[in-house]
Residue frames as a rotation matrix with the C-alpha (Angstrom) as fourth column:
UNK 1
0.362 0.929 0.074 55.29
-0.848 0.362 -0.388 162.78
-0.387 0.078 0.919 125.71
UNK 2
-0.479 -0.499 0.722 55.96
-0.239 0.866 0.440 159.05
-0.845 0.038 -0.534 125.24
UNK 3
0.533 0.685 -0.497 55.32
-0.670 -0.018 -0.742 158.08
-0.518 0.728 0.449 121.61
UNK 4
-0.132 -0.455 0.881 55.98
0.309 0.825 0.473 155.35
-0.942 0.334 0.032 119.04
UNK 5
0.507 0.278 -0.816 56.56
-0.703 -0.415 -0.578 155.71
-0.499 0.866 -0.015 115.32
UNK 6
0.044 -0.454 0.890 57.60
0.310 0.853 0.420 153.47
-0.950 0.257 0.178 112.44
UNK 7
-0.466 -0.271 -0.842 58.98
-0.689 -0.485 0.538 154.08
-0.555 0.831 0.039 108.95
UNK 8
-0.977 0.121 0.175 57.12
0.194 0.844 0.500 150.84
-0.087 0.523 -0.848 107.92
UNK 9
-0.069 0.995 -0.078 53.73
0.819 0.012 -0.573 152.63
-0.569 -0.103 -0.816 108.23
UNK 10
-0.984 -0.174 -0.034 52.62
0.114 -0.765 0.634 154.81
-0.136 0.620 0.773 105.37
UNK 11
-0.579 0.812 0.077 49.24
-0.590 -0.482 0.648 156.51
0.563 0.330 0.758 105.21
UNK 12
0.081 0.587 0.805 48.19
-0.988 0.156 -0.015 154.43
-0.135 -0.794 0.593 108.19
UNK 13
0.932 0.276 -0.234 49.05
-0.327 0.919 -0.221 151.06
0.154 0.282 0.947 106.57
UNK 14
0.296 -0.824 0.483 51.77
-0.368 0.368 0.854 148.70
-0.881 -0.431 -0.194 107.58
UNK 15
-0.201 -0.431 -0.880 53.99
-0.978 0.043 0.203 147.79
-0.050 0.901 -0.430 104.60
UNK 16
0.738 0.583 -0.340 52.87
-0.639 0.766 -0.071 144.48
0.220 0.270 0.938 103.12
UNK 17
-0.002 -0.821 -0.571 56.34
-0.355 0.535 -0.767 142.94
0.935 0.201 -0.292 103.61
UNK 18
-0.787 -0.356 0.503 55.68
-0.566 0.092 -0.819 142.58
0.245 -0.930 -0.274 107.35
UNK 19
-0.055 0.815 0.577 52.65
-0.704 0.378 -0.601 140.33
-0.708 -0.440 0.553 106.96
UNK 20
0.047 0.164 0.985 51.20
0.249 0.953 -0.171 137.47
-0.967 0.253 0.004 104.89
UNK 21
0.890 0.422 0.173 51.08
0.275 -0.193 -0.942 139.57
-0.364 0.886 -0.287 101.74
UNK 22
0.223 -0.912 -0.345 54.83
-0.395 -0.408 0.823 139.98
-0.891 -0.048 -0.451 101.59
UNK 23
0.756 -0.049 -0.653 56.37
-0.638 0.168 -0.751 139.58
0.147 0.985 0.096 98.19
UNK 24
-0.353 -0.916 -0.189 59.26
-0.718 0.395 -0.573 137.75
0.600 -0.067 -0.797 99.93
UNK 25
0.669 0.734 -0.115 57.59
-0.519 0.573 0.634 134.55
0.532 -0.364 0.764 101.08
UNK 26
-0.057 -0.761 -0.646 60.91
0.327 0.597 -0.732 133.37
0.943 -0.253 0.215 102.55
UNK 27
-0.813 -0.211 0.543 59.95
-0.370 -0.533 -0.761 135.50
0.450 -0.819 0.355 105.61
UNK 28
0.228 0.929 0.293 56.82
-0.958 0.160 0.238 133.36
0.175 -0.335 0.926 106.16
UNK 29
-0.848 -0.497 -0.185 57.22
-0.435 0.851 -0.295 130.10
0.304 -0.169 -0.938 108.05
UNK 30
-0.822 0.559 -0.110 54.39
0.566 0.781 -0.265 127.58
-0.062 -0.280 -0.958 108.23
UNK 31
-0.078 0.834 0.546 52.06
0.778 -0.291 0.556 130.26
0.623 0.468 -0.627 107.03
UNK 32
0.723 0.212 -0.657 53.06
0.646 -0.543 0.536 132.66
-0.244 -0.812 -0.530 109.81
UNK 33
0.647 -0.490 0.584 54.78
0.103 -0.703 -0.704 135.95
0.756 0.515 -0.404 108.88
UNK 34
0.553 -0.535 -0.638 58.08
0.832 0.398 0.387 136.18
0.047 -0.745 0.665 110.77
UNK 35
-0.425 -0.779 0.461 59.63
0.754 -0.586 -0.295 139.53
0.500 0.222 0.837 109.78
UNK 36
0.264 0.516 -0.815 58.94
0.879 -0.476 -0.017 142.12
-0.397 -0.712 -0.579 112.47
UNK 37
0.534 0.069 0.842 58.68
0.589 -0.746 -0.312 145.76
0.607 0.663 -0.439 111.38
UNK 38
-0.561 -0.823 -0.090 61.03
0.686 -0.401 -0.608 148.51
0.464 -0.403 0.789 112.54
UNK 39
0.606 0.727 0.324 59.84
0.424 -0.639 0.642 151.00
0.673 -0.252 -0.695 115.12
UNK 40
-0.611 -0.792 0.011 61.23
0.455 -0.362 -0.814 153.59
0.648 -0.492 0.581 117.53
UNK 41
0.542 0.769 -0.339 60.12
0.737 -0.241 0.632 155.43
0.404 -0.592 -0.697 120.59
UNK 42
-0.597 -0.692 0.406 60.88
0.359 -0.683 -0.636 158.60
0.718 -0.234 0.656 122.47
UNK 43
-0.284 0.433 0.856 59.80
-0.588 -0.784 0.201 160.57
0.758 -0.446 0.477 125.52
UNK 44
0.128 0.302 -0.945 59.74
0.535 0.782 0.322 157.74
0.835 -0.546 -0.062 128.05
UNK 45
0.815 0.259 0.518 59.22
-0.230 -0.675 0.700 159.06
0.531 -0.690 -0.491 131.58
UNK 46
-0.192 -0.884 0.426 61.96
-0.792 -0.116 -0.599 159.45
0.579 -0.452 -0.678 134.14
UNK 47
-0.180 0.046 0.983 62.52
-0.823 0.541 -0.176 156.30
-0.539 -0.840 -0.059 136.15
UNK 48
0.802 0.437 -0.408 61.94
-0.594 0.657 -0.463 153.96
0.066 0.614 0.787 133.18
UNK 49
-0.010 -0.757 0.654 63.97
-0.598 0.528 0.602 150.75
-0.801 -0.385 -0.458 133.70
UNK 50
-0.874 -0.184 0.450 62.62
0.192 0.720 0.667 148.59
-0.446 0.669 -0.594 130.90
UNK 51
-0.385 0.755 -0.530 59.93
-0.907 -0.416 0.067 148.29
-0.170 0.507 0.845 128.27
UNK 52
-0.592 0.334 0.734 57.30
0.275 0.939 -0.205 145.67
-0.758 0.080 -0.648 127.50
UNK 53
-0.677 0.363 -0.640 55.17
-0.712 -0.545 0.443 145.49
-0.188 0.756 0.627 124.38
UNK 54
-0.293 0.628 0.721 52.11
0.340 0.773 -0.535 143.90
-0.893 0.088 -0.441 122.94
UNK 55
-0.840 0.075 -0.537 51.02
-0.521 -0.383 0.762 143.83
-0.148 0.921 0.361 119.25
UNK 56
-0.564 0.728 0.388 47.32
0.211 0.582 -0.785 143.05
-0.798 -0.361 -0.483 119.04
UNK 57
-0.890 0.454 -0.053 44.57
-0.144 -0.168 0.975 142.62
0.433 0.875 0.215 116.43
UNK 58
-0.716 0.685 0.134 41.26
-0.202 -0.020 -0.979 143.42
-0.668 -0.728 0.153 118.14
UNK 59
-0.105 0.707 -0.700 39.33
-0.985 -0.172 -0.026 143.11
-0.139 0.686 0.714 114.84
UNK 60
-0.747 -0.251 -0.616 40.09
-0.416 0.899 0.138 139.40
0.519 0.359 -0.775 114.77
UNK 61
-0.812 0.506 0.291 37.37
-0.117 0.347 -0.931 138.87
-0.572 -0.790 -0.223 117.43
UNK 62
0.093 0.877 -0.472 34.78
-0.784 -0.227 -0.577 139.46
-0.613 0.424 0.666 114.69
UNK 63
0.064 -0.164 -0.984 36.42
-0.889 0.439 -0.131 136.84
0.454 0.883 -0.118 112.39
UNK 64
-0.307 -0.322 -0.895 37.49
-0.081 0.946 -0.313 134.09
0.948 -0.024 -0.317 114.78
UNK 65
0.683 0.706 -0.188 35.96
0.163 0.104 0.981 135.02
0.712 -0.701 -0.044 118.14
UNK 66
0.535 -0.574 -0.620 39.27
0.790 0.081 0.608 135.91
-0.299 -0.815 0.497 119.77
UNK 67
0.877 -0.418 -0.239 41.48
-0.444 -0.894 -0.066 138.94
-0.186 0.164 -0.969 119.99
UNK 68
0.795 -0.605 -0.050 44.72
0.476 0.673 -0.566 137.95
0.376 0.426 0.823 118.21
UNK 69
0.693 -0.707 -0.144 48.04
-0.229 -0.405 0.885 138.40
-0.684 -0.580 -0.442 120.00
UNK 70
0.912 -0.403 -0.076 50.71
-0.022 0.136 -0.990 138.87
0.409 0.905 0.115 117.33
UNK 71
-0.063 -0.987 -0.149 53.56
0.390 0.113 -0.914 139.57
0.919 -0.115 0.377 119.69
UNK 72
0.955 0.198 0.223 54.21
-0.126 -0.408 0.904 140.05
0.269 -0.892 -0.364 123.40
UNK 73
0.168 -0.961 -0.219 57.69
0.626 0.276 -0.730 140.81
0.762 -0.014 0.648 124.76
UNK 74
1.000 -0.011 -0.004 59.50
-0.004 -0.609 0.793 142.36
-0.012 -0.793 -0.609 127.69
UNK 75
0.539 -0.839 -0.071 63.05
0.687 0.389 0.614 143.04
-0.488 -0.380 0.786 128.75
UNK 76
0.320 -0.439 0.840 63.97
0.657 -0.536 -0.530 145.92
0.683 0.721 0.117 126.44
UNK 77
-0.228 -0.523 -0.821 66.35
0.954 -0.289 -0.081 148.15
-0.195 -0.802 0.565 128.47
UNK 78
0.578 0.498 -0.647 65.60
0.506 -0.840 -0.194 151.81
-0.640 -0.215 -0.737 129.13
UNK 79
-0.189 -0.768 -0.612 68.64
-0.148 -0.593 0.791 152.95
-0.971 0.240 -0.001 127.03
UNK 80
-0.713 -0.001 0.702 67.21
0.626 0.451 0.636 151.42
-0.317 0.893 -0.321 123.88
UNK 81
-0.418 0.561 -0.715 65.18
-0.307 -0.828 -0.470 153.69
-0.855 0.023 0.518 121.60
UNK 82
0.156 0.496 -0.854 64.38
-0.985 0.010 -0.174 151.51
-0.077 0.868 0.490 118.61
UNK 83
0.037 -0.169 0.985 64.03
0.062 0.984 0.167 147.98
-0.997 0.055 0.047 117.24
UNK 84
-0.595 -0.298 -0.746 65.17
-0.687 -0.293 0.665 147.51
-0.417 0.908 -0.030 113.67
UNK 85
0.375 0.637 -0.673 63.50
-0.875 0.483 -0.031 145.39
0.305 0.601 0.739 111.03
UNK 86
0.379 -0.102 -0.920 63.56
0.036 0.995 -0.095 141.79
0.925 0.003 0.381 112.25
UNK 87
-0.327 -0.502 0.800 64.34
-0.729 -0.405 -0.552 143.02
0.601 -0.764 -0.234 115.78
UNK 88
0.629 0.632 0.452 62.16
-0.777 0.501 0.381 140.26
0.015 -0.591 0.807 117.18
UNK 89
0.919 -0.342 -0.195 64.82
0.279 0.916 -0.289 137.79
0.277 0.211 0.937 115.97
UNK 90
0.178 -0.962 0.208 67.99
0.480 -0.100 -0.872 139.94
0.859 0.255 0.444 116.55
UNK 91
0.097 -0.144 0.985 67.53
-0.655 -0.754 -0.046 141.93
0.749 -0.641 -0.168 119.82
UNK 92
-0.479 -0.447 -0.755 69.25
0.162 0.801 -0.577 139.86
0.862 -0.399 -0.312 122.56
UNK 93
-0.956 0.072 0.283 67.47
-0.290 -0.345 -0.893 141.61
0.033 -0.936 0.351 125.44
UNK 94
-0.193 0.973 -0.124 63.96
-0.878 -0.115 0.465 140.58
0.439 0.198 0.876 124.31
UNK 95
-0.895 0.225 0.384 62.05
-0.021 0.841 -0.541 138.03
-0.445 -0.492 -0.748 126.42
UNK 96
-0.637 0.623 -0.455 59.23
-0.722 -0.273 0.636 136.89
0.272 0.733 0.623 124.14
UNK 97
-0.475 0.580 0.661 55.93
-0.455 0.481 -0.749 135.23
-0.753 -0.657 0.035 124.89
UNK 98
-0.637 0.357 0.683 53.46
0.638 0.742 0.206 133.04
-0.434 0.567 -0.700 123.13
UNK 99
-0.800 0.455 -0.391 51.40
-0.585 -0.738 0.338 134.64
-0.135 0.499 0.856 120.39
UNK 100
0.088 0.955 0.283 47.93
-0.724 0.256 -0.640 133.46
-0.684 -0.149 0.714 119.27
UNK 101
0.116 -0.115 -0.987 49.39
-0.824 0.544 -0.160 131.16
0.555 0.831 -0.032 116.65
UNK 102
-0.883 -0.469 0.008 49.79
-0.368 0.681 -0.633 128.94
0.291 -0.562 -0.774 119.70
UNK 103
-0.035 0.939 0.341 46.03
-0.993 0.005 -0.116 128.37
-0.111 -0.343 0.933 120.01
UNK 104
-0.787 -0.374 0.491 45.49
-0.408 0.912 0.040 124.68
-0.463 -0.169 -0.870 120.76
UNK 105
0.122 0.845 0.521 42.83
0.163 0.500 -0.850 123.97
-0.979 0.189 -0.077 118.13
UNK 106
0.918 0.367 -0.148 42.31
-0.080 -0.195 -0.977 123.65
-0.387 0.910 -0.150 114.38
UNK 107
0.779 -0.615 0.126 45.22
0.310 0.202 -0.929 124.22
0.546 0.763 0.347 112.05
UNK 108
0.468 -0.612 0.637 47.24
-0.703 -0.695 -0.151 125.97
0.535 -0.377 -0.756 114.77
UNK 109
0.846 -0.081 0.526 47.80
-0.359 0.643 0.677 122.72
-0.393 -0.762 0.515 116.68
UNK 110
0.783 -0.502 0.369 50.30
0.610 0.737 -0.291 121.52
-0.126 0.452 0.883 114.05
UNK 111
0.730 -0.538 0.421 52.50
-0.207 -0.762 -0.614 124.66
0.651 0.362 -0.667 114.08
UNK 112
0.043 -0.831 -0.554 56.01
0.724 0.408 -0.556 124.44
0.689 -0.378 0.619 115.58
UNK 113
0.486 0.032 -0.873 57.01
0.797 -0.428 0.427 126.20
-0.360 -0.903 -0.234 118.78
UNK 114
-0.575 -0.816 0.051 59.32
0.750 -0.501 0.432 128.35
-0.327 0.287 0.901 116.66
UNK 115
-0.684 0.373 0.626 56.34
0.265 -0.673 0.690 130.28
0.679 0.639 0.362 115.24
UNK 116
0.350 0.863 -0.364 54.26
0.624 0.075 0.778 130.20
0.699 -0.500 -0.512 118.45
UNK 117
0.480 -0.267 -0.835 56.70
0.711 -0.438 0.549 132.32
-0.513 -0.858 -0.021 120.47
UNK 118
-0.625 -0.712 -0.321 57.80
0.427 -0.656 0.622 135.72
-0.653 0.252 0.714 119.41
UNK 119
-0.422 0.433 -0.796 56.57
-0.657 -0.752 -0.061 137.79
-0.625 0.497 0.602 116.42
UNK 120
-0.599 0.390 0.699 53.84
0.673 0.718 0.177 136.19
-0.433 0.577 -0.693 114.34
UNK 121
-0.938 -0.003 -0.348 52.74
-0.107 -0.949 0.296 138.88
-0.331 0.315 0.890 111.89
UNK 122
-0.191 0.946 -0.261 49.41
-0.608 -0.323 -0.726 139.89
-0.771 0.020 0.636 110.32
UNK 123
-0.995 -0.039 0.093 47.52
0.045 0.650 0.759 137.49
-0.090 0.759 -0.644 108.08
UNK 124
-0.400 0.912 -0.094 43.98
-0.200 -0.186 -0.962 138.88
-0.894 -0.366 0.256 107.85
UNK 125
-0.406 0.363 0.839 41.41
0.857 0.470 0.212 137.98
-0.317 0.805 -0.502 105.19
UNK 126
0.545 0.554 0.630 40.28
0.677 -0.734 0.060 141.63
0.495 0.393 -0.775 105.14
UNK 127
-0.154 -0.585 0.796 41.51
-0.051 -0.800 -0.598 144.96
0.987 -0.133 0.093 106.46
UNK 128
0.538 0.250 -0.805 42.20
0.775 0.228 0.589 144.87
0.331 -0.941 -0.071 110.24
UNK 129
0.548 -0.355 0.757 43.36
-0.463 -0.883 -0.078 147.55
0.696 -0.307 -0.649 112.62
UNK 130
0.319 -0.584 -0.747 46.46
0.713 0.667 -0.217 146.62
0.625 -0.463 0.628 114.67
UNK 131
0.829 -0.107 0.549 47.84
-0.382 -0.825 0.417 148.22
0.408 -0.555 -0.725 117.81
UNK 132
-0.004 -0.882 -0.471 51.39
0.586 0.380 -0.716 148.13
0.810 -0.279 0.516 119.03
UNK 133
0.874 0.231 0.427 51.46
-0.200 -0.630 0.750 149.22
0.442 -0.742 -0.504 122.70
UNK 134
-0.109 -0.946 -0.306 54.68
0.373 0.246 -0.895 149.84
0.921 -0.212 0.326 124.47
UNK 135
0.906 0.389 -0.165 54.82
0.253 -0.189 0.949 150.08
0.338 -0.902 -0.270 128.31
UNK 136
-0.100 -0.886 0.453 57.51
-0.338 -0.398 -0.853 152.04
0.936 -0.239 -0.260 130.14
UNK 137
0.695 0.362 -0.621 58.11
0.343 0.592 0.729 150.11
0.631 -0.720 0.288 133.34
UNK 138
0.582 -0.458 0.672 59.79
-0.734 -0.653 0.190 151.02
0.352 -0.604 -0.715 136.58
UNK 139
0.060 -0.599 0.798 61.50
-0.625 0.601 0.498 147.59
-0.778 -0.529 -0.339 136.82
UNK 140
-0.506 -0.261 -0.822 62.55
-0.811 0.467 0.352 144.61
0.292 0.845 -0.448 134.76
UNK 141
0.534 0.790 0.302 59.90
-0.844 0.519 0.135 141.86
-0.050 -0.327 0.944 134.91
UNK 142
-0.512 -0.627 0.587 61.01
-0.647 0.731 0.216 138.34
-0.565 -0.270 -0.780 135.81
UNK 143
0.687 0.727 0.011 59.69
-0.504 0.487 -0.714 136.54
-0.524 0.485 0.700 132.73
UNK 144
-0.406 -0.753 0.518 61.14
-0.112 0.603 0.789 133.72
-0.907 0.262 -0.329 130.70
UNK 145
-0.707 0.149 -0.691 60.81
-0.706 -0.082 0.704 133.14
0.048 0.986 0.163 126.95
UNK 146
-0.720 0.521 -0.458 57.53
0.220 0.797 0.562 131.36
0.658 0.304 -0.689 126.23
UNK 147
-0.842 0.482 -0.241 55.46
0.158 -0.208 -0.965 133.24
-0.516 -0.851 0.099 128.86
UNK 148
-0.311 0.850 0.424 51.74
0.925 0.168 0.342 133.83
0.219 0.499 -0.839 128.22
UNK 149
-0.227 0.289 0.930 49.72
0.237 -0.910 0.341 137.03
0.945 0.298 0.138 127.98
UNK 150
0.816 0.578 -0.025 48.32
0.127 -0.137 0.982 136.74
0.564 -0.805 -0.185 131.51
UNK 151
0.299 -0.825 -0.479 51.96
0.946 0.192 0.260 136.41
-0.123 -0.531 0.838 132.78
UNK 152
-0.576 -0.520 0.631 52.81
0.645 -0.763 -0.040 139.69
0.502 0.384 0.775 131.11
UNK 153
0.162 0.733 0.660 49.74
0.017 -0.671 0.741 141.48
0.987 -0.109 -0.122 132.44
UNK 154
0.894 0.163 -0.418 50.39
0.384 0.201 0.901 140.25
0.231 -0.966 0.117 135.98
UNK 155
0.075 -0.971 -0.228 54.11
0.996 0.063 0.060 141.16
-0.044 -0.231 0.972 135.74
UNK 156
-0.672 -0.350 0.652 53.56
0.485 -0.874 0.032 144.79
0.559 0.338 0.757 134.65
UNK 157
0.439 0.892 0.112 50.57
0.462 -0.331 0.823 145.56
0.771 -0.309 -0.557 136.87
UNK 158
0.911 -0.021 -0.412 51.46
0.361 -0.445 0.820 148.35
-0.201 -0.895 -0.397 139.23
UNK 159
0.020 -0.994 -0.108 54.74
0.549 -0.079 0.832 149.05
-0.835 -0.076 0.544 137.33
UNK 160
0.069 0.077 0.995 53.54
0.978 -0.200 -0.052 150.97
0.195 0.977 -0.089 134.27
UNK 161
-0.503 -0.338 -0.795 54.93
0.508 -0.860 0.044 154.49
-0.699 -0.382 0.605 134.24
UNK 162
-0.127 0.435 -0.892 53.45
-0.693 -0.682 -0.234 155.34
-0.710 0.588 0.388 130.81
UNK 163
-0.090 0.079 0.993 52.29
0.536 0.844 -0.018 153.73
-0.839 0.530 -0.118 127.61
UNK 164
-0.444 -0.038 -0.895 52.48
-0.672 -0.646 0.361 154.64
-0.592 0.762 0.261 123.94
UNK 165
0.137 0.606 0.783 50.23
0.327 0.719 -0.614 153.22
-0.935 0.340 -0.100 121.23
UNK 166
-0.682 -0.307 -0.664 50.83
-0.569 -0.347 0.746 153.01
-0.459 0.886 0.062 117.50
UNK 167
0.243 0.834 0.496 47.79
-0.039 0.519 -0.854 152.06
-0.969 0.188 0.158 115.38
UNK 168
-0.674 -0.419 -0.608 47.98
-0.636 -0.088 0.766 150.74
-0.375 0.904 -0.208 111.81
UNK 169
0.597 0.802 -0.017 46.00
-0.648 0.470 -0.600 148.85
-0.473 0.369 0.800 109.20
UNK 170
-0.729 -0.684 -0.002 47.01
-0.507 0.538 0.673 145.73
-0.459 0.492 -0.740 107.35
UNK 171
-0.711 0.424 0.561 45.14
0.576 0.809 0.118 144.00
-0.404 0.407 -0.819 104.53
UNK 172
0.277 0.939 0.202 42.42
0.890 -0.172 -0.421 145.19
-0.361 0.296 -0.884 102.24
UNK 173
-0.434 -0.352 0.829 42.14
0.691 -0.721 0.055 148.76
0.579 0.596 0.556 101.02
UNK 174
-0.988 0.037 -0.148 41.23
0.064 -0.781 -0.621 152.14
-0.139 -0.624 0.769 102.39
UNK 175
-0.511 0.855 -0.093 37.70
-0.650 -0.314 0.692 151.73
0.563 0.414 0.716 100.85
UNK 176
-0.357 0.379 -0.854 36.90
0.394 0.890 0.230 148.69
0.847 -0.254 -0.466 103.05
């Protein structure tokens, strides 16, 4: 069975250091959390050539009217079984796309390209549920850094062997 797990998730909550509530504000650039959390996977199906991933906040639709894309990436080779802390910045095989910090309106317009592509962590005003989905693919998609979500969806269509999902909360408390 293909599954994801992370030592950064305890009792269903992502450790605060991987989002806007981090005690180490040096990992936040232009108000966008930049430190990606560690995670690992196992049980990928036979024939897996590469992996793609998406890290989404579906609860954001209630707050801002859009589902928030925190991270989309592809290019992870089949032989890899984990990404360490800050892997979004250190794993050379990753091909990373635009996150929702790239929205072309409001305060987001002024953000640099450096925070609009790659991991842009959680920054909710209340507790949100996040989903990291990893796709085991039968090929290596031909994507370039800076691709968009539709590019990823089109590239993996018909090539998904299996998927694994890891859900977590960030922000607020268990009582919310």
